[in-house]
N, C-alpha and C positions, 0 to 999 in steps of 0.2 A: 678567566681569572686564574686557572691553574697554570697557564703559561706565564702570567705576570709573577706568580709566586716563585716559579722556577728561575725567572730572570732575576728576581730580587735575591734569591739564595746565591746565584752565581756571582752577583755583584758584591757579596760580602767577602769574597776571597781576597780582596785587597787591591792594591794599585795596579796600574798597567792597562794597556789597551787590548792586547791579546793576540794580534796578528799584524803582519806588515802590510797586507793589502789594505786594511782599515787605516793603518798609520799613514800610508801614502796619501790617502784622501784628506787626512787631518792636517798634515804639515802644510804651512802656508805656501802659496805659490807666488805671493807678491812681497817676499821678504828681502830687505836689504839691511845688513848690520849697520847700526849707528856709530859703532866704534870698531876700528880695526883690531886685529889680535893683540898688538903691542899696547894700544890704548886700553883695551879690555883688561889686560893684566894689571895695568896701573890703577884702573878703576876698582878692580877686585881688592887690591891692597888697601886703597882708600876706604872702601866700604868695610872691610874686615876690621881695620883700626877703629873706625867710627862706631861700629855696632858693638864691638867688645868693650870699648870705653864707656859708652852710654848705657849698655845693658848692665854692666857691673855697678854703675852709679845708681841706676834706677832701682835695682833690686838688692843692693848692698852685697855684691858677690866678689869673690877673689878667684883668680884663675888657678887651677890645679892641674897636675899631670893626670892622665887618664890611660888605662890599659888598652892595648890592641888585642891581647889574648887574656883569657881568664881560665882558672881551674874549673873543670866540669863540676866537681863536687861542691863548689861554692854556691851554685844556684843563682848567680848574679847575671847570667847572660839573659838577653831579651829574646823571648819567643814570639814577639810581635803580635800575631793574630789569634793566639790561643787554640787554633784548630789543628796545629801540627803541620801546616802546609809550608812553613818557612823555617827550615832547620839550619843551625849554624854549621860552619865548617869545623870539623873536629879532627884532632890528630894526637898521636901518642909520642911523648918525649921519653925515649928509653934511657933516661939519665942514669949514670953510674952502672952501666951494663945491665940495666933493667932492675937493679936492686932498689933504686929510689926513683921510680918513674913518675911522670905527671901526665895525666890526660887533660889536654887543653882544647879550648874552643876560641875561634876568632870572634870577637865582639860583633853583635848585630846592632846593638845600641848600648849606651852606658846607663840606661834608665835605673836599674836596680843597684848597680855599683855605686852610683852617686850618693844614694841614701846611706849606704854603709860608710862612704867616704866622709859624710857629715860628722860622724862619730870620730873617725880617724883624725880629722883635722880640728876637732874640738869646737865645732860651730855651735853658737848659742842662738836662741830665738831671735829672728830678724837678721841673721847672718846666713850666708850661703856661698856657693861655689859655681863656677862654670868651667867647662872643658872645651878644648879644641878637638872634638872627637872624630875619629876615623873608624869606619866599620866596613864589613863586607856582608852583603845580603845576596847570596848566590841564586835564590829562587825567584827573583824579580824578572818579569818580562822587560827587556831592554827597549824602551821607547824614547820619546822626546824629553820626558822629565822623570824617568826612573832608571837608575843605574845599579850595577852590582856593587859599586863603590859609593859609600855614603859619608858625607861630612856634615857635622852638626855642631852647633853651640848647645851642648847638653848642660843644663843648669839645674840646681836644686837649692831650696831655701827652707830653713828651719821655721816652723810655725807652732802655734799653740793649738790645743784641742778646741778652744773657743773660736778659732779662725776657720774651722772646717765648715765653711758656709759658701753659698753661691756668691754672696756679696764680696767675700775676700778673694775668691777666684776671679771674679770680674774686675776687681781692683788691680790685681796683678796682670791680667790680660790687657787692660787698657794701658798700663805702663809699658808693656812690650810693644803694643801698637804704636805708642808715641815714639819709641826708639826707631821702629821701622819707617814711620813717616818722616822722622828727622833724617834718617839715612837717605831716603829718596831725595829730599830737598838738598842735602849736602852734596850728594854725588852729581846732581844736575848743576849745581853751582860750580863744581870742580870740572865737570865735563859738559859744557853747554850743548853739545851735539845731542845729548839725551833729551833735551827739551823739544818736543815736537807735538803739533796738534794731532798727528796721526794716532798717538797713544795717550789716552787720558791718564792723569796721575791717580794715585790711590785716594779714596775719600778721607776727609779729616777724621770722621767718626767711624768706629767699627760697630756693626749691628750685631747684637747678641740674641740668639734664638735657641730654643731647645729643639733637639732632634725630633721630639714628638710633635712640636708645632709645625715643623717643616713637613712631616708626614701627613698631618691633618690637611695641609694645603695641597699636597700632591700625593694622594693616597695610592695611586696606581703606578707611580714611577719607581724604578729601582733607585738605590741610594745615590749613585753618581749623577743620574739624571735629575734627581731632586736637588742635589747641590747645584747643578748647572742652572736649573730653573730659578732657585732662590737668588743666585748671583746675578740674574737679569734684573731683579728688583733691588737688591742690595749688593753692590760690587765688592764688599768686604764684610765677612760674617765670622762670628765665633759661634760654633755649634756646641751647645751644652749636651751632656748625656750620651757619650759615645761608648756603647758596650752593653747596655741593658736592653732586654727585649722590649720593643715598642708595641703599639696597639695591634700591629699586623703579625705579632709573634716573632719578629726578627729584630736584631739590634741594628742600629744605623750602620755600624761597622763592627767587625770583630775587634776586641781589644783584650790584651793579655789580662789575666785575672789577678796578677800579683804585684801590680804597681799602681795604676790609676784606680781611684774609687769611683766605680760606675753603678754601684748598687744602693748607695745612701739615698733615702727619699728626700726630695726637695719639693718646691712649689713653683708653678708657673706664675707669670705676671697676673693672670686672672684667677689664681688660687687653686688650680688643678694639681693633683699629685703627679710629680715627675720623679725621675731618678738620675743620679749621677753628678759628681763634683769634678768633672773633667770636660775636655772638648778640644776642638781643632779650629785654627784660623785658616780660612780659605778666602781667596780673592779671585776676581775675574782677571785673566791674563789677556790683555788686548792684542798681544802679538800672536799667540797660539789660538786665541779665541776659545779658550777652554778654562775649566776650573783649575785652580792652582793652589795646592796646600803648602803653607809656609811653616806651620808649627803644630805639634800635638803636645798637650800638656794636661796637668790635672793635680788636684789634691790627692795625696797617696793614701793607700789603704792603711787602716789601723788593724789591731789584732782581730777585732770583731768582723770587720768587712773583708779582711783577707780570707778568713775561714768561709764566710758566706759565698764569696766569689769563686773560690777554689771548689767548693762543693757544687755550685751551679755549673761549673765548667768540667766537673769530673776529674779534678787534678789534686785531690787531697793528699796524694803521696808527696807533693812538693813540700809539705810541712816538715819533712825530715831534713831539709837542706838548711845550712847555716843562716842564709839570708832570711828565710821564712821564720825560722826559730827566733831570730833576733827581733822580728816584728812581734811575734806572739809574746815574747818575754819583755817587751818594751825596752829593749837594749839599744835601739837606734831612734833618732828623733822623728817626731811627726814632721812631715814636710810637704811642700808643693814643688813641682818641677816639670820640666819639659825639654823638648829638643827643637831647635830652630834650624831648618835646613840651610846650610851655608850656600852651596851652589844653587839651590832652589831660589834663595833670596837674590843672589847675584843675577841669575837668569831673568828674574822678574824686573829688578830695578835697572838693569842694563839693557833691557828690551831685546833679549835674545830669544831665538826660536827653539833652541835645543840646549839641554843641560851640558852636552859635550863641548859647547863653546866656552864654558866656565870651569870645567874640571877635566882632568886627564884620566881616562880609564879605558876599558875594553868595550868595543862595539862590534856587532857582526858586520860582515862585509855588505850585506844587503842594506843595512841601515846607513852605513857611510856613503854608499853609492846613491841611495835615495836622497840623502841630505845634500850631497854635492850637486845633484841635478837641480835642487831648489835653492842653490846659493847659500846653503847652511854649512859652514865649514867647522867640523868638530875637531878638537885637538887630539893629537896622537903622540 
């Protein structure tokens, strides 16, 4: 039992496999790309246009510009896992001979910036925005579906306090799922080579489960193994309640304390108390034969839940920052938002074995050589 507890704690550290000996066993040996590199680029363009058009219609969003770098003092950068293990790239701009300098950070995600942007662009209830976000996460282990370079459709939608419910969250999740399913059908119509009995399509319906329910079913498994197990039963799931400590004393996964609301009490389908107004969409990837996360999203904190979550995380000093003060003072709208991985989505829908077949970034030589031997050709 002690060993299981240690395994579970290690599993909270975030994504990635951890070493290349393990990755070599995981990468498929029977892989043949269904599209060549040129056709892949055409398919990526088609998917990008389709998803942006239909996501904006489904949620009433407009596209806005998004920063690559932000001021450190703003507090709007994303710290991802709240445990301090993934820190942003930071640099000093010695502007005006250091008389008017700026300390800047490269964005890790636009999660908090978007909520501030709702006010900047004058969004009303039921209106929102999406961004073509690019970021750098230098602390990831570079494997088949994690990169130091991150591309996402980061989106944010203004809501009312009455909509801070699981029902509203579920309604939005299902709209996003419909867009992703539509994208799969569309790209297969445009590129018939993607239709193959070797790889089943995504299910029509998304199964929604609470992280606590999944733990009940697989109490001795670490988080990633629980996700893998549940995806054998339901190949596409939305997992509610990511961040709050579960019955075993550990959260399903670490989640930053200052954007998603993971502390609000809710109820399971059978009436049990649960927590969290957020979650993740995960699917079974038939090419890699592994769990595959597509999007993380949630109803955002209000003044009350922000303070509670920062206190639980030992980060009350964040309340001095402009972003956090704006929430405390009700100066920015209540919202729901998330990030849909672009290359992650392309990888899944185009039946690719590696993220590097869909995006251009840096990979270690050991990984590129390993992929080449398995007929997986990453872009350079």
